[in-house]
C-alpha positions as CSV (number, residue, x, y, z in Angstrom):
1,X,-0.6,-1.4,13.5
2,X,3.1,-1.4,13.8
3,X,4.6,1.4,15.9
4,X,8.2,0.5,15.0
5,X,9.8,3.9,15.3
6,X,12.7,2.9,13.2
7,X,10.3,2.7,10.3
8,X,9.2,6.2,10.7
9,X,10.7,8.9,8.6
10,X,10.8,12.6,8.3
11,X,10.8,15.6,10.8
12,X,7.8,14.3,12.6
13,X,9.5,11.2,13.7
14,X,12.3,13.3,15.2
15,X,9.9,15.5,17.1
16,X,10.4,19.1,17.7
17,X,13.5,20.6,16.0
18,X,16.0,22.5,18.2
19,X,14.7,26.0,18.8
20,X,16.6,29.2,18.9
21,X,18.7,29.7,22.0
22,X,16.4,30.4,24.9
23,X,13.3,29.1,23.2
24,X,13.3,25.9,25.2
25,X,13.5,27.9,28.4
26,X,10.1,29.5,27.9
27,X,7.7,28.6,30.7
28,X,5.3,25.9,29.9
29,X,2.4,27.9,31.2
30,X,2.8,30.6,28.4
31,X,-0.2,29.8,26.1
32,X,0.6,30.6,22.5
33,X,-1.9,30.9,19.5
34,X,-1.7,31.2,15.8
35,X,-4.4,33.0,14.0
36,X,-4.7,32.4,10.2
37,X,-6.1,35.5,8.6
38,X,-6.2,34.5,5.0
39,X,-8.1,31.4,3.7
40,X,-6.7,31.7,0.2
41,X,-10.3,31.2,-1.1
42,X,-12.5,33.4,-3.3
43,X,-15.9,32.4,-1.6
44,X,-16.4,36.0,-0.4
45,X,-15.8,37.7,-3.8
46,X,-16.5,40.4,-4.9
47,X,-16.2,41.8,-1.4
48,X,-12.9,40.2,-0.6
49,X,-11.3,41.9,-3.5
50,X,-11.3,45.1,-1.6
51,X,-11.6,44.0,2.1
52,X,-10.1,40.8,3.7
53,X,-12.7,38.3,5.1
54,X,-11.6,38.8,8.6
55,X,-12.5,42.6,8.5
56,X,-15.9,42.1,7.0
57,X,-18.8,43.0,9.4
58,X,-20.7,40.3,11.1
59,X,-23.6,41.8,13.1
60,X,-21.8,45.2,12.7
61,X,-18.6,44.0,14.2
62,X,-15.5,43.0,12.2
63,X,-15.0,39.2,12.2
64,X,-11.5,39.2,13.7
65,X,-12.9,40.7,16.8
66,X,-14.8,37.6,17.6
67,X,-11.6,35.4,16.9
68,X,-9.3,37.6,19.2
69,X,-12.1,37.6,21.9
70,X,-12.1,33.9,21.8
71,X,-8.4,33.7,22.3
72,X,-8.4,36.3,25.1
73,X,-11.2,34.5,27.0
74,X,-9.2,31.3,27.0
75,X,-6.1,32.9,28.5
76,X,-3.9,33.1,25.5
77,X,-0.9,35.2,26.1
78,X,1.1,35.3,22.8
79,X,-0.7,35.6,19.5
80,X,1.0,35.4,16.0
81,X,-1.2,36.4,13.1
82,X,-0.5,35.2,9.6
83,X,-1.7,37.6,7.0
84,X,-1.8,37.1,3.2
85,X,-4.0,39.4,0.9
86,X,-4.7,42.9,2.2
87,X,-2.2,42.4,5.1
88,X,-1.8,46.2,5.3
89,X,-5.5,46.6,6.1
90,X,-5.4,43.9,8.8
91,X,-2.4,45.3,10.5
92,X,-3.6,48.8,10.4
93,X,-6.9,47.8,11.8
94,X,-5.3,45.8,14.8
95,X,-2.8,48.5,15.5
96,X,-5.7,51.1,15.7
97,X,-7.8,48.9,18.0
98,X,-7.7,47.8,21.6
99,X,-5.7,44.8,20.4
100,X,-2.7,46.9,19.6
101,X,0.4,45.5,21.5
102,X,1.1,49.0,22.9
103,X,-2.4,49.4,24.2
104,X,-3.2,49.0,27.9
105,X,-6.4,47.3,27.0
106,X,-4.7,44.6,25.0
107,X,-4.9,41.3,27.0
108,X,-1.9,39.7,25.1
109,X,1.6,40.1,26.2
110,X,2.7,39.5,22.7
111,X,0.9,40.1,19.3
112,X,2.9,39.9,16.2
113,X,2.1,39.8,12.5
114,X,3.9,37.4,10.1
115,X,4.1,38.0,6.4
116,X,5.0,35.3,3.9
117,X,5.4,36.9,0.5
118,X,5.1,33.8,-1.7
119,X,2.5,31.9,0.4
120,X,-0.3,30.3,-1.6
121,X,-2.0,28.3,1.0
122,X,-2.4,27.7,4.8
123,X,0.2,24.9,4.5
124,X,2.8,27.5,3.4
125,X,2.0,29.6,6.5
126,X,2.5,26.5,8.8
127,X,5.6,25.5,7.1
128,X,7.0,28.9,7.5
129,X,6.0,28.9,11.3
130,X,8.0,25.7,11.7
131,X,11.2,27.3,10.3
132,X,10.9,30.3,12.7
133,X,11.1,28.2,15.9
134,X,8.9,30.7,17.8
135,X,6.5,28.1,19.1
136,X,7.8,26.9,22.5
137,X,5.2,24.3,23.4
138,X,1.5,23.7,22.9
139,X,-0.3,26.3,20.9
140,X,-4.0,26.9,19.7
141,X,-4.5,27.1,16.0
142,X,-7.6,29.1,14.8
143,X,-8.8,31.1,11.8
144,X,-9.8,34.8,11.6
145,X,-13.3,34.0,10.8
146,X,-14.0,32.1,14.0
147,X,-17.0,32.8,16.2
148,X,-16.9,30.7,19.5
149,X,-17.5,30.9,23.2
150,X,-16.3,27.5,24.1
151,X,-13.9,27.4,27.2
152,X,-10.8,25.3,26.4
153,X,-9.7,24.5,29.9
154,X,-11.0,20.9,29.8
155,X,-9.6,20.2,26.2
156,X,-6.3,21.8,27.2
157,X,-5.9,19.6,30.3
158,X,-6.9,16.5,28.4
159,X,-4.4,17.3,25.6
160,X,-1.6,17.8,28.1
161,X,-2.4,14.6,30.0
162,X,-2.3,12.7,26.7
163,X,0.9,14.3,25.7
164,X,2.5,13.4,29.0
165,X,1.4,9.8,28.6
166,X,2.5,9.5,25.1
167,X,4.7,12.1,23.4
168,X,3.3,11.0,20.0
169,X,0.0,12.5,20.8
170,X,0.4,15.7,18.9
171,X,-2.9,17.4,18.3
172,X,-6.4,17.7,19.8
173,X,-9.3,18.9,17.6
174,X,-12.2,20.7,19.6
175,X,-15.4,19.6,17.9
176,X,-19.0,20.5,18.8
177,X,-21.9,18.0,18.7
178,X,-24.8,19.0,16.8
179,X,-26.9,16.0,16.1
180,X,-27.8,14.2,12.8
181,X,-30.6,16.6,11.9
182,X,-30.5,20.0,10.3
183,X,-28.5,22.5,12.3
184,X,-28.0,26.2,11.6
185,X,-24.3,26.2,11.8
186,X,-23.8,23.0,9.7
187,X,-22.4,24.3,6.4
188,X,-24.2,22.8,3.4
189,X,-22.1,21.2,0.8
190,X,-19.2,19.2,2.3
191,X,-19.9,16.5,5.0
192,X,-16.9,15.8,7.2
193,X,-16.7,12.2,8.3
194,X,-14.7,11.4,11.4
195,X,-14.0,7.8,12.3
196,X,-13.2,7.9,16.1
197,X,-12.2,5.4,18.7
198,X,-14.6,6.6,21.4
199,X,-12.7,5.1,24.4
200,X,-9.4,6.7,23.4
201,X,-10.9,9.8,21.8
202,X,-8.6,9.2,19.0
203,X,-9.3,10.1,15.4
204,X,-8.6,7.1,13.2
205,X,-9.7,8.4,9.7
206,X,-11.0,11.6,8.1
207,X,-12.9,11.9,4.9
208,X,-15.1,14.5,3.1
209,X,-18.3,13.7,1.2
210,X,-20.5,15.9,-0.9
211,X,-23.8,15.4,-2.6
212,X,-22.4,15.8,-6.1
213,X,-20.3,12.7,-6.0
214,X,-21.7,9.4,-7.4
215,X,-21.1,7.2,-4.2
216,X,-21.3,8.5,-0.6
217,X,-18.8,6.1,1.0
218,X,-15.3,6.1,2.4
219,X,-12.8,3.5,1.9
220,X,-11.2,2.4,5.3
221,X,-7.9,0.4,5.9
222,X,-9.3,-2.7,7.6
223,X,-6.5,-2.5,10.2
224,X,-8.1,0.6,11.5
225,X,-10.8,-1.3,13.1
226,X,-8.6,-4.1,14.5
227,X,-8.9,-4.6,18.3
228,X,-10.8,-1.4,18.9
229,X,-14.2,0.2,18.7
230,X,-14.9,2.9,16.1
231,X,-17.7,5.3,15.5
232,X,-18.5,7.1,12.2
233,X,-19.4,10.6,13.3
234,X,-21.0,13.0,10.7
235,X,-22.9,14.9,13.3
236,X,-19.9,17.2,14.4
237,X,-19.4,20.8,13.7
238,X,-15.7,21.4,13.1
239,X,-14.7,25.1,13.5
240,X,-11.0,24.0,13.2
241,X,-10.0,24.9,16.7
242,X,-6.9,22.8,17.1
243,X,-4.6,22.3,20.2
244,X,-1.2,21.4,18.7
245,X,2.3,20.5,19.7
246,X,5.4,21.6,17.6
247,X,5.4,18.2,16.0
248,X,2.3,19.3,14.0
249,X,4.5,21.9,12.3
250,X,7.2,19.2,11.6
251,X,4.5,17.1,10.0
252,X,3.4,20.1,7.8
253,X,7.1,20.7,6.8
254,X,7.7,17.2,5.5
255,X,4.7,17.2,3.3
256,X,5.1,20.1,1.0
257,X,2.0,19.3,-1.0
258,X,-0.4,19.7,2.0
259,X,-2.4,22.9,1.6
260,X,-5.5,22.4,3.8
261,X,-5.7,21.6,7.6
262,X,-8.4,18.9,7.1
263,X,-8.8,17.7,3.5
264,X,-4.9,17.3,3.2
265,X,-3.1,17.4,6.6
266,X,-5.5,15.5,8.7
267,X,-6.5,13.0,6.1
268,X,-2.8,12.4,5.1
269,X,-1.4,12.2,8.7
270,X,-4.0,9.7,9.7
271,X,-3.5,7.7,6.5
272,X,0.3,7.6,7.1
273,X,0.1,6.8,10.8
274,X,2.3,3.7,10.6
275,X,5.0,5.8,9.0
276,X,4.8,9.0,11.2
277,X,3.6,7.4,14.4
278,X,1.7,10.5,15.4
279,X,-1.8,10.4,17.0
280,X,-4.5,13.0,16.7
281,X,-7.3,13.1,19.3
282,X,-10.7,14.8,19.6
283,X,-12.5,16.7,22.4
284,X,-16.3,16.6,21.6
285,X,-18.3,19.2,23.5
286,X,-22.0,19.5,23.6
287,X,-22.4,23.0,25.2
288,X,-21.3,26.3,23.9
289,X,-21.0,27.7,20.4
290,X,-18.4,27.5,17.7
291,X,-18.5,28.0,14.1
292,X,-16.4,29.4,11.2
293,X,-17.7,32.0,8.6
294,X,-16.4,29.7,5.8
295,X,-18.7,31.1,3.2
296,X,-21.7,33.4,2.6
297,X,-24.2,30.8,3.8
298,X,-22.4,30.5,7.1
299,X,-22.2,34.3,7.2
300,X,-25.9,34.3,7.0
301,X,-26.5,31.5,9.6
302,X,-24.1,32.8,12.2
303,X,-25.5,36.4,11.8
304,X,-28.8,34.9,12.8
305,X,-27.4,33.2,15.8
306,X,-25.7,36.4,17.0
307,X,-29.0,38.2,16.6
308,X,-30.9,35.5,18.5
309,X,-28.4,35.3,21.3
310,X,-26.8,31.8,20.7
311,X,-23.4,33.2,20.7
312,X,-23.5,34.9,24.2
313,X,-21.6,36.9,25.4
314,X,-20.8,37.8,21.8
315,X,-24.2,39.5,21.2
316,X,-25.2,43.0,20.4
317,X,-26.4,43.8,23.9
318,X,-22.9,43.1,25.3
319,X,-21.4,45.7,23.0
320,X,-18.4,43.7,22.2
321,X,-16.9,46.5,20.0
322,X,-15.6,49.5,21.7
323,X,-17.9,52.4,21.1
324,X,-21.1,50.3,20.6
325,X,-24.1,51.4,22.4
326,X,-26.7,48.7,21.6
327,X,-29.8,48.2,23.7
328,X,-32.6,45.7,23.3
329,X,-36.0,47.0,22.4
330,X,-39.3,45.2,21.8
331,X,-39.6,42.7,19.0
332,X,-36.0,41.6,19.3
333,X,-34.7,44.8,17.9
334,X,-31.2,46.0,18.9
335,X,-30.7,49.8,18.4
336,X,-27.7,51.9,18.9
337,X,-27.8,55.7,19.8
338,X,-29.1,58.2,17.3
339,X,-31.1,55.9,15.3
340,X,-34.3,57.4,13.7
341,X,-37.3,55.3,12.7
342,X,-40.0,57.1,10.7
343,X,-43.7,56.8,11.5
344,X,-45.6,53.7,10.5
345,X,-42.5,51.7,10.0
346,X,-42.4,48.0,11.2
347,X,-39.0,46.7,12.5
348,X,-38.8,43.1,13.8
349,X,-35.8,40.8,14.6
350,X,-33.3,43.3,13.4
351,X,-30.0,45.1,14.4
352,X,-29.8,48.9,13.7
353,X,-26.5,50.6,13.8
354,X,-25.7,54.1,15.1
355,X,-26.9,57.2,13.0
356,X,-29.1,55.2,10.7
357,X,-32.1,56.9,9.5
358,X,-35.2,54.9,8.5
359,X,-38.0,56.6,6.6
360,X,-41.7,56.2,7.1
361,X,-43.9,53.2,6.1
362,X,-40.9,50.8,5.9
363,X,-40.8,47.0,6.7
364,X,-37.5,45.7,8.1
365,X,-37.5,42.1,9.2
366,X,-34.8,39.6,10.2
367,X,-32.1,41.9,8.9
368,X,-28.9,43.7,10.1
369,X,-28.4,47.4,9.2
370,X,-25.1,49.0,9.7
371,X,-24.1,52.5,10.9
372,X,-24.9,55.7,9.1
373,X,-27.3,54.0,6.6
374,X,-29.9,56.1,4.9
375,X,-33.1,54.3,4.2
376,X,-36.0,56.1,2.4
377,X,-39.7,55.8,2.6
378,X,-41.7,52.7,2.0
379,X,-38.6,50.5,1.8
380,X,-38.9,46.7,2.4
381,X,-35.9,44.9,3.6
382,X,-36.1,41.2,4.6
383,X,-33.5,38.6,5.6
384,X,-30.8,41.0,4.4
385,X,-27.5,42.7,5.3
386,X,-27.0,46.3,4.8
387,X,-23.5,47.4,5.7
388,X,-22.2,50.9,6.9
389,X,-23.0,54.0,4.9
390,X,-25.4,52.4,2.4
391,X,-28.3,54.2,0.9
392,X,-31.6,52.6,0.0
393,X,-33.9,55.0,-1.7
394,X,-37.7,55.3,-1.5
395,X,-39.8,52.2,-2.5
396,X,-36.9,49.9,-3.0
397,X,-37.1,46.2,-2.1
398,X,-34.2,44.1,-0.8
399,X,-34.8,40.4,-0.2
400,X,-32.2,38.1,1.3
401,X,-29.3,39.9,-0.2
402,X,-26.1,41.8,0.9
403,X,-25.6,45.4,0.2
404,X,-22.0,46.5,1.0
405,X,-20.6,49.7,2.3
406,X,-21.3,52.8,0.3
407,X,-23.6,51.0,-2.1
408,X,-26.7,52.8,-3.3
409,X,-30.0,51.2,-4.3
410,X,-32.2,53.5,-6.5
411,X,-35.8,54.4,-6.1
412,X,-38.2,51.3,-6.6
413,X,-35.3,49.1,-7.5
414,X,-35.7,45.4,-6.6
415,X,-32.8,43.4,-5.3
416,X,-33.8,39.7,-5.4
417,X,-32.5,36.9,-3.1
418,X,-29.0,35.7,-3.2
419,X,-27.7,39.0,-4.8
420,X,-24.5,40.7,-3.7
421,X,-24.1,44.4,-4.3
422,X,-20.4,45.2,-3.6
423,X,-18.7,48.4,-2.4
424,X,-19.7,51.6,-3.9
425,X,-22.1,50.0,-6.6
426,X,-25.0,52.2,-7.6
427,X,-28.1,50.4,-8.8
428,X,-30.4,52.7,-10.9
429,X,-33.9,53.6,-10.2
430,X,-36.5,50.8,-10.9
431,X,-33.8,48.3,-11.8
432,X,-34.7,44.8,-11.2
433,X,-31.6,42.8,-10.1
434,X,-32.4,39.1,-10.6
435,X,-31.7,36.4,-8.1
436,X,-28.0,35.4,-7.4
437,X,-26.6,38.4,-9.3
438,X,-23.2,39.7,-8.2
439,X,-22.4,43.4,-8.8
440,X,-19.1,45.1,-8.4
441,X,-17.0,48.1,-9.3
442,X,-14.0,45.7,-9.9
443,X,-13.4,42.7,-12.2
444,X,-12.2,39.5,-10.9
445,X,-8.5,40.6,-11.4
446,X,-9.1,43.5,-9.2
447,X,-9.1,46.1,-11.9
448,X,-11.8,48.7,-12.4
449,X,-14.8,47.3,-14.4
450,X,-16.5,49.4,-17.0
451,X,-20.1,50.3,-16.0
452,X,-22.7,48.1,-17.6
453,X,-26.1,49.7,-17.7
454,X,-27.6,46.4,-18.6
455,X,-26.6,45.0,-15.1
456,X,-27.0,48.2,-12.9
457,X,-29.6,50.2,-14.8
458,X,-29.7,53.7,-16.2
459,X,-27.6,56.0,-14.1
460,X,-26.0,53.1,-12.1
461,X,-22.3,52.4,-11.6
462,X,-20.7,49.0,-11.7
463,X,-21.1,45.7,-13.6
464,X,-21.9,42.1,-13.3
465,X,-19.2,40.2,-11.5
466,X,-18.0,36.8,-12.7
467,X,-15.2,34.9,-11.0
468,X,-12.6,33.4,-13.2
469,X,-12.5,30.4,-10.8
470,X,-16.2,29.8,-11.4
471,X,-15.7,29.5,-15.2
472,X,-13.1,26.6,-14.5
473,X,-15.4,24.7,-12.1
474,X,-16.6,21.3,-13.2
475,X,-20.4,20.6,-12.8
476,X,-19.6,18.1,-10.0
477,X,-17.2,20.3,-8.1
478,X,-18.5,20.9,-4.5
479,X,-17.1,24.4,-4.7
480,X,-20.3,25.2,-6.5
481,X,-22.3,24.6,-3.5
482,X,-20.4,27.2,-1.4
483,X,-20.0,30.2,-3.7
484,X,-23.5,31.7,-3.1
485,X,-25.5,33.3,-0.3
486,X,-28.3,30.7,-0.8
487,X,-27.7,26.9,-0.9
488,X,-29.6,25.2,-3.6
489,X,-29.3,21.8,-5.5
490,X,-32.1,22.5,-7.9
491,X,-30.1,22.8,-11.0
492,X,-27.5,20.2,-10.2
493,X,-27.4,16.6,-11.4
494,X,-27.3,14.6,-8.2
495,X,-26.7,10.9,-7.7
496,X,-29.5,8.7,-6.3
497,X,-27.0,6.8,-4.3
498,X,-27.9,6.9,-0.5
499,X,-25.7,7.2,2.5
500,X,-26.1,4.7,5.3
501,X,-24.4,4.1,8.7
502,X,-21.1,2.4,9.2
503,X,-21.4,-1.1,7.6
504,X,-20.0,-3.2,4.9
505,X,-22.2,-4.7,2.1
506,X,-20.4,-8.0,2.5
507,X,-21.8,-8.4,6.0
508,X,-25.4,-7.6,5.2
509,X,-27.6,-10.6,4.5
510,X,-30.8,-10.3,2.5
511,X,-33.0,-10.5,5.5
512,X,-31.3,-8.1,7.7
513,X,-32.9,-4.8,8.4
514,X,-29.9,-3.0,9.9
515,X,-26.3,-2.7,9.6
516,X,-23.7,-4.9,11.4
517,X,-21.3,-3.2,13.6
518,X,-17.7,-3.8,12.5
519,X,-15.6,-5.7,15.0
520,X,-12.1,-7.0,15.1
521,X,-13.2,-10.3,13.4
522,X,-15.2,-8.4,10.8
523,X,-13.2,-5.4,9.7
524,X,-14.8,-3.4,6.9
525,X,-12.8,-2.0,4.0
526,X,-15.4,-0.1,2.3
527,X,-17.7,1.5,4.8
528,X,-20.7,3.7,4.4
529,X,-21.4,6.8,6.4
530,X,-24.6,8.2,7.8
531,X,-26.7,10.9,6.3
532,X,-25.7,14.3,4.9
533,X,-24.4,16.5,7.6
534,X,-22.6,19.6,6.7
535,X,-19.3,21.4,7.3
536,X,-16.6,22.6,5.0
537,X,-12.9,21.9,5.2
538,X,-12.0,21.1,1.7
539,X,-10.9,23.2,-1.3
540,X,-12.7,23.2,-4.6
541,X,-9.7,21.8,-6.6
542,X,-7.8,19.7,-4.0
543,X,-10.0,16.7,-3.3
544,X,-9.2,13.5,-1.4
545,X,-8.3,12.0,-4.8
546,X,-5.0,13.9,-4.8
547,X,-4.1,13.0,-1.2
548,X,-5.1,9.2,-1.7
549,X,-3.3,9.0,-5.0
550,X,-0.2,10.6,-3.8
551,X,0.0,8.4,-0.7
552,X,-0.6,5.3,-2.7
553,X,2.2,6.0,-5.1
554,X,4.6,7.1,-2.3
555,X,3.9,3.7,-0.6
556,X,5.1,1.9,-3.8
557,X,8.1,4.2,-4.4
558,X,9.3,3.8,-0.8
559,X,9.0,0.0,-1.2
560,X,6.4,-0.2,1.6
561,X,3.7,-2.0,-0.3
562,X,2.7,-3.2,-3.8
563,X,4.1,-2.6,-7.2
564,X,3.3,-0.4,-10.1
565,X,1.3,-2.9,-11.9
566,X,-1.1,-3.3,-9.0
567,X,-0.8,0.4,-8.2
568,X,-1.9,1.3,-11.7
569,X,-5.1,-0.5,-11.2
570,X,-5.6,1.1,-7.8
571,X,-4.8,4.6,-9.2
572,X,-7.3,4.2,-12.2
573,X,-10.0,2.9,-10.0
574,X,-9.4,5.8,-7.6
575,X,-9.6,8.2,-10.6
576,X,-13.0,6.7,-11.7
577,X,-14.5,6.7,-8.2
578,X,-13.7,10.5,-7.9
579,X,-14.2,11.4,-11.6
580,X,-10.7,13.0,-11.5
581,X,-9.7,15.1,-14.5
582,X,-6.5,14.4,-16.5
583,X,-5.1,17.6,-14.8
584,X,-5.6,16.0,-11.4
585,X,-3.9,12.7,-12.5
586,X,-0.9,14.6,-13.8
587,X,-0.6,16.5,-10.7
588,X,-0.8,13.5,-8.4
589,X,1.8,11.6,-10.3
590,X,4.2,14.6,-10.5
591,X,3.7,15.4,-6.9
592,X,4.5,11.9,-5.7
593,X,7.6,11.4,-7.8
594,X,9.0,14.8,-6.9
595,X,8.2,14.3,-3.2
596,X,10.0,11.0,-3.2
597,X,12.9,12.6,-4.8
598,X,13.0,15.2,-2.2
599,X,13.0,12.6,0.5
600,X,16.0,10.9,-1.1
601,X,17.8,14.3,-1.3
602,X,17.0,15.0,2.5
603,X,17.8,11.4,3.8
604,X,19.9,11.7,7.0
605,X,22.3,8.9,6.3
606,X,22.6,8.8,2.6
607,X,21.4,12.0,0.9
608,X,21.5,12.0,-2.8
609,X,22.2,14.8,-5.2
610,X,19.2,15.9,-7.4
611,X,20.5,14.1,-10.4
612,X,20.8,10.8,-8.5
613,X,17.6,11.2,-6.7
614,X,15.8,11.8,-10.0
615,X,17.3,8.8,-11.6
616,X,16.6,6.5,-8.4
617,X,12.9,7.6,-8.2
618,X,12.3,7.0,-11.9
619,X,14.1,3.7,-12.3
620,X,14.8,1.9,-8.9
621,X,11.2,0.4,-8.8
622,X,10.2,-1.8,-11.6
623,X,7.5,-0.3,-13.7
624,X,7.9,3.3,-12.5
625,X,9.1,4.6,-15.9
626,X,6.2,3.0,-17.7
627,X,3.7,4.3,-15.0
628,X,4.9,7.9,-15.5
629,X,4.8,7.5,-19.3
630,X,1.4,5.8,-19.5
631,X,-0.4,7.5,-16.6
632,X,1.4,10.8,-16.0
633,X,1.9,11.7,-19.6
634,X,-0.8,9.8,-21.4
635,X,-1.1,9.7,-25.1
636,X,2.5,11.0,-25.7
637,X,1.4,13.9,-27.8
638,X,3.5,17.0,-27.5
639,X,0.7,18.9,-25.7
640,X,0.4,16.1,-23.1
641,X,4.1,16.2,-22.6
642,X,4.1,19.9,-22.1
643,X,1.3,19.6,-19.5
644,X,3.2,16.9,-17.5
645,X,6.4,18.9,-17.6
646,X,4.5,21.8,-16.3
647,X,3.1,19.6,-13.5
648,X,6.5,18.5,-12.5
649,X,7.7,22.2,-12.4
650,X,4.9,23.1,-10.1
651,X,5.6,20.1,-7.8
652,X,9.2,21.3,-7.6
653,X,8.1,24.8,-6.9
654,X,6.2,23.3,-4.0
655,X,9.2,21.3,-2.9
656,X,11.1,24.7,-2.5
657,X,9.3,24.9,0.9
658,X,11.6,22.1,2.0
659,X,14.7,22.5,-0.1
660,X,16.1,25.8,-1.4
661,X,15.0,27.1,-4.7
662,X,18.3,26.4,-6.4
663,X,18.1,22.7,-5.5
664,X,14.5,22.6,-6.4
665,X,15.5,23.9,-9.8
666,X,18.3,21.3,-10.1
667,X,15.9,18.7,-9.2
668,X,13.5,19.8,-12.1
669,X,16.4,19.9,-14.5
670,X,17.4,16.4,-13.5
671,X,13.8,14.9,-13.6
672,X,13.4,16.3,-17.2
673,X,16.8,15.0,-18.2
674,X,16.0,11.5,-16.9
675,X,12.5,11.6,-18.4
676,X,14.2,12.5,-21.8
677,X,16.8,9.7,-21.5
678,X,14.0,7.2,-20.6
679,X,11.9,8.3,-23.5
680,X,9.1,9.5,-21.3
681,X,9.4,13.0,-22.7
682,X,10.7,13.9,-26.2
683,X,12.7,16.9,-27.2
684,X,9.7,18.6,-28.7
685,X,7.8,18.3,-25.3
686,X,10.5,19.8,-23.3
687,X,11.1,22.6,-25.6
688,X,7.4,23.2,-25.9
689,X,7.2,23.3,-22.0
690,X,10.2,25.8,-22.0
691,X,8.3,28.1,-24.5
692,X,5.0,27.9,-22.6
693,X,4.2,31.2,-20.9
694,X,2.6,29.4,-17.8
695,X,6.1,28.2,-16.8
696,X,7.6,31.7,-17.0
697,X,5.5,33.3,-14.2
698,X,7.5,35.6,-12.0
699,X,8.7,34.2,-8.7
700,X,9.4,30.6,-7.8
701,X,8.1,29.3,-11.1
702,X,10.8,31.3,-12.9
703,X,13.4,30.6,-10.2
704,X,13.2,26.8,-10.7
705,X,12.9,27.1,-14.5
706,X,16.1,28.9,-15.0
707,X,18.1,25.9,-13.8
708,X,16.7,24.1,-17.0
709,X,18.2,26.5,-19.5
710,X,21.4,24.5,-20.1
711,X,19.3,21.4,-20.8
712,X,17.0,23.1,-23.3
713,X,20.0,24.7,-25.1
714,X,21.7,21.3,-25.3
715,X,18.5,19.8,-26.7
716,X,18.2,22.5,-29.2
717,X,21.9,22.2,-30.3
718,X,21.6,18.6,-30.6
719,X,18.6,18.9,-32.8
720,X,20.4,21.5,-35.0
721,X,23.5,19.1,-35.3
722,X,21.2,16.2,-36.2
723,X,19.6,18.3,-39.0
724,X,22.9,19.3,-40.3
725,X,24.1,15.7,-40.5
726,X,20.8,14.8,-42.3
727,X,21.4,17.5,-44.7
728,X,25.1,16.3,-45.4
729,X,23.8,12.8,-46.0
730,X,21.3,14.1,-48.5
731,X,24.0,16.1,-50.4
732,X,26.0,12.9,-50.7
């Protein structure tokens, strides 16, 4: 691959931006960390409507405690915490804990919270961090749901050595080897596929595969395999522990459509290596523990690992949380002080929190019970999680479910597997709560829900919870696999396609029993990857289709490769391979064209004004206008034009992370004007978009929209004048 730096563009090619005065003088040995405390996901609803994920209890300890302990044990001195939803709860919790910056027990010299009012993704957080210039050198990037005990000394030393040898080595991912078989902390649903140069430990390609897609393969650029060995690894657990240089933040800033660290950023940076020149490496460890509580299934799995001691020293007996008093009793039972267990009760493989009272004749197995819980007589709790101050009345049964804080389960009620009973819900006596039911006092918009006796029983309080996002998911969306406590494929329509090891069908003869290894003389363009592992980095509605489609279009718009005639075939093939929706197509086209326009507006030597940038991006490459019209808009109906204009508006809103809102608004107006002049959009389409409520949302959407008022008024006046002229002609 070419490494001609003159061909590289954007902030990443220029390296770290100049910091604030004095920032460059910070000592190299001050280790900084950034902790992301909001995932911008709904996987923990209904619980996360009231409490952020990082404060939910894992083995009776708030999740963020494990993350901060991991940073402390690895010698981090300065911590910056990015909060989104429920930021007030997170800040209050930390300031009242031993992690408070003013506390003598805090191991960090600095701990700061950063809020970003309009953030909608992790990418927004990291682009904001780039602007602040508070990162002086290498930093560790982690999430607030991390449970890990891996020492990072070796990975940090290797990262620094690579960086000294080549300044383009910008990031090291710390991955844990788990084998190809089943593993407790392999998340079910999405398989991360890493293509790695084993000698250089360099990551060459990243893709995500899930069991709902029709073909389980990834498409590789043949040049990836030129003059090097490559391994396809689907046996790695990725807890997203990244050691980064400031160049990583610059890469985030120049790609305003990136939202996720793996599915977007990693995939895109590796795909654009010839353009940005940056290298990402891996450190693969086979000892220690690391996992993220990405969803309820991982919450279940990691809780079992804590109970069984795999996360040492983060186990109950170590009393990680101040004030805990756990001791290990027989039958792998951890009990705190002042726990009462009634006669004839059987307790196995369980954690019991302080001041919990357990009646007589109960059976508690493989469960975690919080503090101050009241459990009646003859209660059966198996494979379940009962949070603080919950009440389970006589004769009730709870099987593989979560009962949240202050919830009440009535006498002889039965909570079946996979059910979630949220904060303060009351389940009535003898109520049978069917499998996979979610009950909450709040609706999906956070407002109080009216009690539904059909859901919670007579005398109960709460209602069945239904996420608005769930209603919008397609049947083949991998997000479906990660929304529940129990992983199941039983009711899903799965492909019969298999997944094999790295090989290309073109190099398999009929009599071969195994795959050929790719070599420099036999590069593979479409390669298959080994069996279903599991992890989870992707988002439900931001698949690799978007990233691949946007990058393909950008290559054509930049004049790097191809033309729009061939790109249309490639784009439509990509759409079919990923079963992408019309909405996804519009989004990809709008994002690519707006992103290229922003590049032209920000060019160092010959920056263009929004009007000229819009005209150039839509007309300078042959076939661009027709592509937008035929692929982006589609059938030219007014409704389709409205949808595409809305997609362009959203892309301009995203671009406001790179250019100011006023210029993003000017770009939107210029794009709409050009598309009108080029007959891509008609007057009715633009006016229909202007009147659509979705484009009027408060905040950035309204901010960029207002710049289009003059255009809309001109179109409306021109229409009126045209009608008057027609009337005059009729009168004559």
